[in-house]
HTML snippet that shows the backbone in 3Dmol.js (N, CA, C, O; Angstrom):
<script src="https://3Dmol.org/build/3Dmol-min.js"></script>
<div id="view" style="width:600px;height:400px;position:relative"></div>
<script>
const pdb = `
ATOM      1  N   MET A   1      50.014  40.469  21.548  1.00  0.00           N
ATOM      2  CA  MET A   1      49.420  39.800  22.696  1.00  0.00           C
ATOM      3  C   MET A   1      48.662  38.534  22.287  1.00  0.00           C
ATOM      4  O   MET A   1      48.794  37.482  22.912  1.00  0.00           O
ATOM      5  N   SER A   2      47.878  38.661  21.241  1.00  0.00           N
ATOM      6  CA  SER A   2      47.108  37.491  20.813  1.00  0.00           C
ATOM      7  C   SER A   2      48.021  36.396  20.271  1.00  0.00           C
ATOM      8  O   SER A   2      47.724  35.213  20.433  1.00  0.00           O
ATOM      9  N   ILE A   3      49.133  36.774  19.625  1.00  0.00           N
ATOM     10  CA  ILE A   3      50.085  35.775  19.104  1.00  0.00           C
ATOM     11  C   ILE A   3      50.687  34.997  20.266  1.00  0.00           C
ATOM     12  O   ILE A   3      50.789  33.771  20.232  1.00  0.00           O
ATOM     13  N   ARG A   4      51.081  35.736  21.291  1.00  0.00           N
ATOM     14  CA  ARG A   4      51.678  35.098  22.452  1.00  0.00           C
ATOM     15  C   ARG A   4      50.681  34.129  23.103  1.00  0.00           C
ATOM     16  O   ARG A   4      51.044  33.028  23.515  1.00  0.00           O
ATOM     17  N   GLY A   5      49.441  34.557  23.182  1.00  0.00           N
ATOM     18  CA  GLY A   5      48.409  33.693  23.761  1.00  0.00           C
ATOM     19  C   GLY A   5      48.240  32.415  22.967  1.00  0.00           C
ATOM     20  O   GLY A   5      48.069  31.342  23.544  1.00  0.00           O
ATOM     21  N   SER A   6      48.285  32.519  21.652  1.00  0.00           N
ATOM     22  CA  SER A   6      48.111  31.330  20.828  1.00  0.00           C
ATOM     23  C   SER A   6      49.313  30.397  20.958  1.00  0.00           C
ATOM     24  O   SER A   6      49.168  29.178  20.876  1.00  0.00           O
ATOM     25  N   LYS A   7      50.507  30.975  21.161  1.00  0.00           N
ATOM     26  CA  LYS A   7      51.687  30.128  21.355  1.00  0.00           C
ATOM     27  C   LYS A   7      51.536  29.308  22.636  1.00  0.00           C
ATOM     28  O   LYS A   7      51.801  28.106  22.651  1.00  0.00           O
ATOM     29  N   VAL A   8      51.117  29.960  23.685  1.00  0.00           N
ATOM     30  CA  VAL A   8      50.913  29.257  24.951  1.00  0.00           C
ATOM     31  C   VAL A   8      49.875  28.158  24.758  1.00  0.00           C
ATOM     32  O   VAL A   8      50.028  27.037  25.242  1.00  0.00           O
ATOM     33  N   HIS A   9      48.830  28.510  24.048  1.00  0.00           N
ATOM     34  CA  HIS A   9      47.761  27.547  23.806  1.00  0.00           C
ATOM     35  C   HIS A   9      48.271  26.353  23.000  1.00  0.00           C
ATOM     36  O   HIS A   9      47.951  25.205  23.311  1.00  0.00           O
ATOM     37  N   SER A  10      49.076  26.632  21.951  1.00  0.00           N
ATOM     38  CA  SER A  10      49.556  25.546  21.106  1.00  0.00           C
ATOM     39  C   SER A  10      50.499  24.626  21.872  1.00  0.00           C
ATOM     40  O   SER A  10      50.493  23.415  21.652  1.00  0.00           O
ATOM     41  N   SER A  11      51.302  25.180  22.760  1.00  0.00           N
ATOM     42  CA  SER A  11      52.219  24.316  23.509  1.00  0.00           C
ATOM     43  C   SER A  11      51.442  23.425  24.481  1.00  0.00           C
ATOM     44  O   SER A  11      51.769  22.250  24.647  1.00  0.00           O
ATOM     45  N   SER A  12      50.416  23.985  25.119  1.00  0.00           N
ATOM     46  CA  SER A  12      49.621  23.149  26.020  1.00  0.00           C
ATOM     47  C   SER A  12      48.823  22.127  25.213  1.00  0.00           C
ATOM     48  O   SER A  12      48.585  21.008  25.667  1.00  0.00           O
ATOM     49  N   ASN A  13      48.416  22.532  24.012  1.00  0.00           N
ATOM     50  CA  ASN A  13      47.720  21.611  23.119  1.00  0.00           C
ATOM     51  C   ASN A  13      48.605  20.430  22.754  1.00  0.00           C
ATOM     52  O   ASN A  13      48.172  19.278  22.779  1.00  0.00           O
ATOM     53  N   ALA A  14      49.858  20.738  22.414  1.00  0.00           N
ATOM     54  CA  ALA A  14      50.813  19.679  22.064  1.00  0.00           C
ATOM     55  C   ALA A  14      51.029  18.750  23.250  1.00  0.00           C
ATOM     56  O   ALA A  14      51.125  17.534  23.089  1.00  0.00           O
ATOM     57  N   ARG A  15      51.106  19.338  24.451  1.00  0.00           N
ATOM     58  CA  ARG A  15      51.293  18.531  25.655  1.00  0.00           C
ATOM     59  C   ARG A  15      50.103  17.609  25.859  1.00  0.00           C
ATOM     60  O   ARG A  15      50.268  16.438  26.201  1.00  0.00           O
ATOM     61  N   LEU A  16      48.903  18.138  25.648  1.00  0.00           N
ATOM     62  CA  LEU A  16      47.703  17.316  25.785  1.00  0.00           C
ATOM     63  C   LEU A  16      47.682  16.190  24.769  1.00  0.00           C
ATOM     64  O   LEU A  16      47.354  15.048  25.093  1.00  0.00           O
ATOM     65  N   LYS A  17      48.038  16.524  23.527  1.00  0.00           N
ATOM     66  CA  LYS A  17      48.066  15.496  22.487  1.00  0.00           C
ATOM     67  C   LYS A  17      49.056  14.403  22.845  1.00  0.00           C
ATOM     68  O   LYS A  17      48.770  13.217  22.681  1.00  0.00           O
ATOM     69  N   ARG A  18      50.232  14.811  23.339  1.00  0.00           N
ATOM     70  CA  ARG A  18      51.259  13.833  23.690  1.00  0.00           C
ATOM     71  C   ARG A  18      50.770  12.936  24.819  1.00  0.00           C
ATOM     72  O   ARG A  18      50.935  11.717  24.766  1.00  0.00           O
ATOM     73  N   SER A  19      50.173  13.534  25.831  1.00  0.00           N
ATOM     74  CA  SER A  19      49.720  12.732  26.961  1.00  0.00           C
ATOM     75  C   SER A  19      48.573  11.807  26.554  1.00  0.00           C
ATOM     76  O   SER A  19      48.481  10.680  27.043  1.00  0.00           O
ATOM     77  N   SER A  20      47.701  12.279  25.662  1.00  0.00           N
ATOM     78  CA  SER A  20      46.604  11.407  25.233  1.00  0.00           C
ATOM     79  C   SER A  20      47.136  10.270  24.372  1.00  0.00           C
ATOM     80  O   SER A  20      46.626   9.151  24.426  1.00  0.00           O
ATOM     81  N   ARG A  21      48.179  10.565  23.565  1.00  0.00           N
ATOM     82  CA  ARG A  21      48.796   9.495  22.780  1.00  0.00           C
ATOM     83  C   ARG A  21      49.399   8.450  23.699  1.00  0.00           C
ATOM     84  O   ARG A  21      49.250   7.249  23.476  1.00  0.00           O
ATOM     85  N   LEU A  22      50.082   8.918  24.735  1.00  0.00           N
ATOM     86  CA  LEU A  22      50.690   7.987  25.682  1.00  0.00           C
ATOM     87  C   LEU A  22      49.628   7.158  26.392  1.00  0.00           C
ATOM     88  O   LEU A  22      49.800   5.954  26.583  1.00  0.00           O
ATOM     89  N   SER A  23      48.532   7.797  26.783  1.00  0.00           N
ATOM     90  CA  SER A  23      47.491   7.036  27.462  1.00  0.00           C
ATOM     91  C   SER A  23      46.831   6.049  26.508  1.00  0.00           C
ATOM     92  O   SER A  23      46.420   4.966  26.923  1.00  0.00           O
ATOM     93  N   ASN A  24      46.726   6.420  25.217  1.00  0.00           N
ATOM     94  CA  ASN A  24      46.197   5.470  24.238  1.00  0.00           C
ATOM     95  C   ASN A  24      47.093   4.246  24.133  1.00  0.00           C
ATOM     96  O   ASN A  24      46.612   3.113  24.092  1.00  0.00           O
ATOM     97  N   VAL A  25      48.401   4.483  24.091  1.00  0.00           N
ATOM     98  CA  VAL A  25      49.350   3.365  24.040  1.00  0.00           C
ATOM     99  C   VAL A  25      49.191   2.512  25.290  1.00  0.00           C
ATOM    100  O   VAL A  25      49.178   1.284  25.211  1.00  0.00           O
ATOM    101  N   GLY A  26      49.072   3.156  26.433  1.00  0.00           N
ATOM    102  CA  GLY A  26      48.880   2.419  27.682  1.00  0.00           C
ATOM    103  C   GLY A  26      47.617   1.596  27.654  1.00  0.00           C
ATOM    104  O   GLY A  26      47.609   0.451  28.106  1.00  0.00           O
ATOM    105  N   ASN A  27      46.533   2.171  27.121  1.00  0.00           N
ATOM    106  CA  ASN A  27      45.273   1.438  27.044  1.00  0.00           C
ATOM    107  C   ASN A  27      45.380   0.252  26.108  1.00  0.00           C
ATOM    108  O   ASN A  27      44.842  -0.820  26.386  1.00  0.00           O
ATOM    109  N   ILE A  28      46.082   0.446  24.985  1.00  0.00           N
ATOM    110  CA  ILE A  28      46.256  -0.654  24.031  1.00  0.00           C
ATOM    111  C   ILE A  28      47.058  -1.779  24.678  1.00  0.00           C
ATOM    112  O   ILE A  28      46.709  -2.954  24.563  1.00  0.00           O
ATOM    113  N   LEU A  29      48.147  -1.395  25.365  1.00  0.00           N
ATOM    114  CA  LEU A  29      48.968  -2.408  26.028  1.00  0.00           C
ATOM    115  C   LEU A  29      48.160  -3.141  27.082  1.00  0.00           C
ATOM    116  O   LEU A  29      48.245  -4.364  27.199  1.00  0.00           O
ATOM    117  N   LEU A  30      47.372  -2.393  27.852  1.00  0.00           N
ATOM    118  CA  LEU A  30      46.558  -3.003  28.892  1.00  0.00           C
ATOM    119  C   LEU A  30      45.542  -3.960  28.294  1.00  0.00           C
ATOM    120  O   LEU A  30      45.358  -5.068  28.797  1.00  0.00           O
ATOM    121  N   SER A  31      44.877  -3.537  27.218  1.00  0.00           N
ATOM    122  CA  SER A  31      43.854  -4.389  26.633  1.00  0.00           C
ATOM    123  C   SER A  31      44.466  -5.653  26.044  1.00  0.00           C
ATOM    124  O   SER A  31      43.881  -6.730  26.156  1.00  0.00           O
ATOM    125  N   THR A  32      45.647  -5.535  25.410  1.00  0.00           N
ATOM    126  CA  THR A  32      46.268  -6.743  24.864  1.00  0.00           C
ATOM    127  C   THR A  32      46.724  -7.661  25.986  1.00  0.00           C
ATOM    128  O   THR A  32      46.662  -8.884  25.859  1.00  0.00           O
ATOM    129  N   ARG A  33      47.187  -7.066  27.098  1.00  0.00           N
ATOM    130  CA  ARG A  33      47.585  -7.908  28.233  1.00  0.00           C
ATOM    131  C   ARG A  33      46.385  -8.646  28.804  1.00  0.00           C
ATOM    132  O   ARG A  33      46.464  -9.830  29.131  1.00  0.00           O
ATOM    133  N   LEU A  34      45.263  -7.924  28.920  1.00  0.00           N
ATOM    134  CA  LEU A  34      44.053  -8.558  29.435  1.00  0.00           C
ATOM    135  C   LEU A  34      43.572  -9.654  28.487  1.00  0.00           C
ATOM    136  O   LEU A  34      43.141 -10.718  28.932  1.00  0.00           O
ATOM    137  N   GLN A  35      43.647  -9.394  27.182  1.00  0.00           N
ATOM    138  CA  GLN A  35      43.249 -10.422  26.214  1.00  0.00           C
ATOM    139  C   GLN A  35      44.141 -11.647  26.351  1.00  0.00           C
ATOM    140  O   GLN A  35      43.658 -12.778  26.306  1.00  0.00           O
ATOM    141  N   ALA A  36      45.436 -11.428  26.518  1.00  0.00           N
ATOM    142  CA  ALA A  36      46.374 -12.540  26.666  1.00  0.00           C
ATOM    143  C   ALA A  36      46.075 -13.322  27.942  1.00  0.00           C
ATOM    144  O   ALA A  36      46.098 -14.552  27.936  1.00  0.00           O
ATOM    145  N   GLU A  37      45.793 -12.610  29.040  1.00  0.00           N
ATOM    146  CA  GLU A  37      45.470 -13.282  30.297  1.00  0.00           C
ATOM    147  C   GLU A  37      44.196 -14.101  30.157  1.00  0.00           C
ATOM    148  O   GLU A  37      44.121 -15.227  30.647  1.00  0.00           O
ATOM    149  N   ASN A  38      43.189 -13.535  29.485  1.00  0.00           N
ATOM    150  CA  ASN A  38      41.947 -14.270  29.283  1.00  0.00           C
ATOM    151  C   ASN A  38      42.176 -15.520  28.450  1.00  0.00           C
ATOM    152  O   ASN A  38      41.596 -16.570  28.724  1.00  0.00           O
ATOM    153  N   GLU A  39      43.021 -15.408  27.433  1.00  0.00           N
ATOM    154  CA  GLU A  39      43.335 -16.556  26.576  1.00  0.00           C
ATOM    155  C   GLU A  39      44.021 -17.647  27.393  1.00  0.00           C
ATOM    156  O   GLU A  39      43.704 -18.829  27.260  1.00  0.00           O
ATOM    157  N   LEU A  40      44.964 -17.236  28.239  1.00  0.00           N
ATOM    158  CA  LEU A  40      45.657 -18.216  29.091  1.00  0.00           C
ATOM    159  C   LEU A  40      44.687 -18.881  30.056  1.00  0.00           C
ATOM    160  O   LEU A  40      44.758 -20.091  30.272  1.00  0.00           O
ATOM    161  N   LYS A  41      43.778 -18.098  30.640  1.00  0.00           N
ATOM    162  CA  LYS A  41      42.791 -18.674  31.545  1.00  0.00           C
ATOM    163  C   LYS A  41      41.936 -19.698  30.826  1.00  0.00           C
ATOM    164  O   LYS A  41      41.644 -20.770  31.356  1.00  0.00           O
ATOM    165  N   LYS A  42      41.533 -19.347  29.596  1.00  0.00           N
ATOM    166  CA  LYS A  42      40.699 -20.254  28.811  1.00  0.00           C
ATOM    167  C   LYS A  42      41.447 -21.554  28.523  1.00  0.00           C
ATOM    168  O   LYS A  42      40.882 -22.642  28.639  1.00  0.00           O
ATOM    169  N   GLN A  43      42.719 -21.433  28.149  1.00  0.00           N
ATOM    170  CA  GLN A  43      43.519 -22.623  27.869  1.00  0.00           C
ATOM    171  C   GLN A  43      43.684 -23.478  29.119  1.00  0.00           C
ATOM    172  O   GLN A  43      43.594 -24.704  29.050  1.00  0.00           O
ATOM    173  N   ASP A  44      43.927 -22.829  30.273  1.00  0.00           N
ATOM    174  CA  ASP A  44      44.051 -23.571  31.528  1.00  0.00           C
ATOM    175  C   ASP A  44      42.765 -24.326  31.829  1.00  0.00           C
ATOM    176  O   ASP A  44      42.792 -25.488  32.234  1.00  0.00           O
ATOM    177  N   LYS A  45      41.640 -23.650  31.626  1.00  0.00           N
ATOM    178  CA  LYS A  45      40.347 -24.269  31.884  1.00  0.00           C
ATOM    179  C   LYS A  45      40.152 -25.487  30.988  1.00  0.00           C
ATOM    180  O   LYS A  45      39.682 -26.531  31.439  1.00  0.00           O
ATOM    181  N   GLU A  46      40.522 -25.342  29.698  1.00  0.00           N
ATOM    182  CA  GLU A  46      40.402 -26.459  28.762  1.00  0.00           C
ATOM    183  C   GLU A  46      41.290 -27.619  29.181  1.00  0.00           C
ATOM    184  O   GLU A  46      40.881 -28.777  29.091  1.00  0.00           O
ATOM    185  N   LYS A  47      42.501 -27.321  29.637  1.00  0.00           N
ATOM    186  CA  LYS A  47      43.409 -28.377  30.098  1.00  0.00           C
ATOM    187  C   LYS A  47      42.808 -29.099  31.286  1.00  0.00           C
ATOM    188  O   LYS A  47      42.838 -30.328  31.354  1.00  0.00           O
ATOM    189  N   LYS A  48      42.257 -28.330  32.232  1.00  0.00           N
ATOM    190  CA  LYS A  48      41.677 -28.936  33.426  1.00  0.00           C
ATOM    191  C   LYS A  48      40.498 -29.827  33.071  1.00  0.00           C
ATOM    192  O   LYS A  48      40.363 -30.928  33.605  1.00  0.00           O
ATOM    193  N   THR A  49      39.640 -29.350  32.166  1.00  0.00           N
ATOM    194  CA  THR A  49      38.475 -30.165  31.814  1.00  0.00           C
ATOM    195  C   THR A  49      38.896 -31.421  31.068  1.00  0.00           C
ATOM    196  O   THR A  49      38.309 -32.483  31.275  1.00  0.00           O
ATOM    197  N   SER A  50      39.911 -31.320  30.197  1.00  0.00           N
ATOM    198  CA  SER A  50      40.357 -32.511  29.478  1.00  0.00           C
ATOM    199  C   SER A  50      41.006 -33.496  30.451  1.00  0.00           C
ATOM    200  O   SER A  50      40.839 -34.708  30.317  1.00  0.00           O
ATOM    201  N   ARG A  51      41.749 -32.969  31.436  1.00  0.00           N
ATOM    202  CA  ARG A  51      42.364 -33.836  32.447  1.00  0.00           C
ATOM    203  C   ARG A  51      41.278 -34.537  33.261  1.00  0.00           C
ATOM    204  O   ARG A  51      41.364 -35.734  33.531  1.00  0.00           O
ATOM    205  N   ARG A  52      40.251 -33.767  33.648  1.00  0.00           N
ATOM    206  CA  ARG A  52      39.160 -34.329  34.427  1.00  0.00           C
ATOM    207  C   ARG A  52      38.424 -35.403  33.623  1.00  0.00           C
ATOM    208  O   ARG A  52      38.031 -36.444  34.150  1.00  0.00           O
ATOM    209  N   ARG A  53      38.253 -35.114  32.328  1.00  0.00           N
ATOM    210  CA  ARG A  53      37.573 -36.067  31.459  1.00  0.00           C
ATOM    211  C   ARG A  53      38.374 -37.368  31.378  1.00  0.00           C
ATOM    212  O   ARG A  53      37.802 -38.458  31.422  1.00  0.00           O
ATOM    213  N   LYS A  54      39.695 -37.251  31.259  1.00  0.00           N
ATOM    214  CA  LYS A  54      40.557 -38.439  31.214  1.00  0.00           C
ATOM    215  C   LYS A  54      40.439 -39.227  32.513  1.00  0.00           C
ATOM    216  O   LYS A  54      40.361 -40.455  32.496  1.00  0.00           O
ATOM    217  N   GLU A  55      40.427 -38.508  33.649  1.00  0.00           N
ATOM    218  CA  GLU A  55      40.301 -39.178  34.943  1.00  0.00           C
ATOM    219  C   GLU A  55      38.985 -39.933  35.031  1.00  0.00           C
ATOM    220  O   GLU A  55      38.948 -41.065  35.514  1.00  0.00           O
ATOM    221  N   LEU A  56      37.911 -39.316  34.570  1.00  0.00           N
ATOM    222  CA  LEU A  56      36.608 -39.971  34.604  1.00  0.00           C
ATOM    223  C   LEU A  56      36.594 -41.211  33.714  1.00  0.00           C
ATOM    224  O   LEU A  56      36.033 -42.243  34.083  1.00  0.00           O
ATOM    225  N   VAL A  57      37.205 -41.102  32.560  1.00  0.00           N
ATOM    226  CA  VAL A  57      37.252 -42.236  31.640  1.00  0.00           C
ATOM    227  C   VAL A  57      38.018 -43.388  32.269  1.00  0.00           C
ATOM    228  O   VAL A  57      37.594 -44.540  32.178  1.00  0.00           O
ATOM    229  N   THR A  58      39.158 -43.084  32.915  1.00  0.00           N
ATOM    230  CA  THR A  58      39.936 -44.164  33.536  1.00  0.00           C
ATOM    231  C   THR A  58      39.170 -44.771  34.704  1.00  0.00           C
ATOM    232  O   THR A  58      39.273 -45.974  34.942  1.00  0.00           O
ATOM    233  N   LYS A  59      38.404 -43.966  35.437  1.00  0.00           N
ATOM    234  CA  LYS A  59      37.597 -44.501  36.539  1.00  0.00           C
ATOM    235  C   LYS A  59      36.518 -45.432  36.006  1.00  0.00           C
ATOM    236  O   LYS A  59      36.258 -46.485  36.588  1.00  0.00           O
ATOM    237  N   VAL A  60      35.905 -45.054  34.926  1.00  0.00           N
ATOM    238  CA  VAL A  60      34.847 -45.866  34.342  1.00  0.00           C
ATOM    239  C   VAL A  60      35.420 -47.172  33.813  1.00  0.00           C
ATOM    240  O   VAL A  60      34.793 -48.222  33.948  1.00  0.00           O
ATOM    241  N   GLN A  61      36.591 -47.117  33.219  1.00  0.00           N
ATOM    242  CA  GLN A  61      37.206 -48.317  32.643  1.00  0.00           C
ATOM    243  C   GLN A  61      37.622 -49.314  33.716  1.00  0.00           C
ATOM    244  O   GLN A  61      37.539 -50.521  33.489  1.00  0.00           O
ATOM    245  N   THR A  62      38.073 -48.841  34.891  1.00  0.00           N
ATOM    246  CA  THR A  62      38.548 -49.775  35.924  1.00  0.00           C
ATOM    247  C   THR A  62      37.431 -50.357  36.741  1.00  0.00           C
ATOM    248  O   THR A  62      37.677 -51.155  37.644  1.00  0.00           O
TER     249      THR A  62
END
`;
const viewer = $3Dmol.createViewer("view");
viewer.addModel(pdb, "pdb");
viewer.setStyle({}, {cartoon: {color: "spectrum"}});
viewer.zoomTo();
viewer.render();
</script>
């Protein structure tokens, strides 16, 4: 009886481990996606500020 109980326990344990591994992978993918999005936002912001700076310089020159 106790052997059977431990088998049931080990299979549910394996299932839990598998699901937690999958969720870890999902979290890693999500975090890298968020990091990539933040990097793109930062680059866009830098482009906009440099464009604005160029516009201001041309206004001052004319």
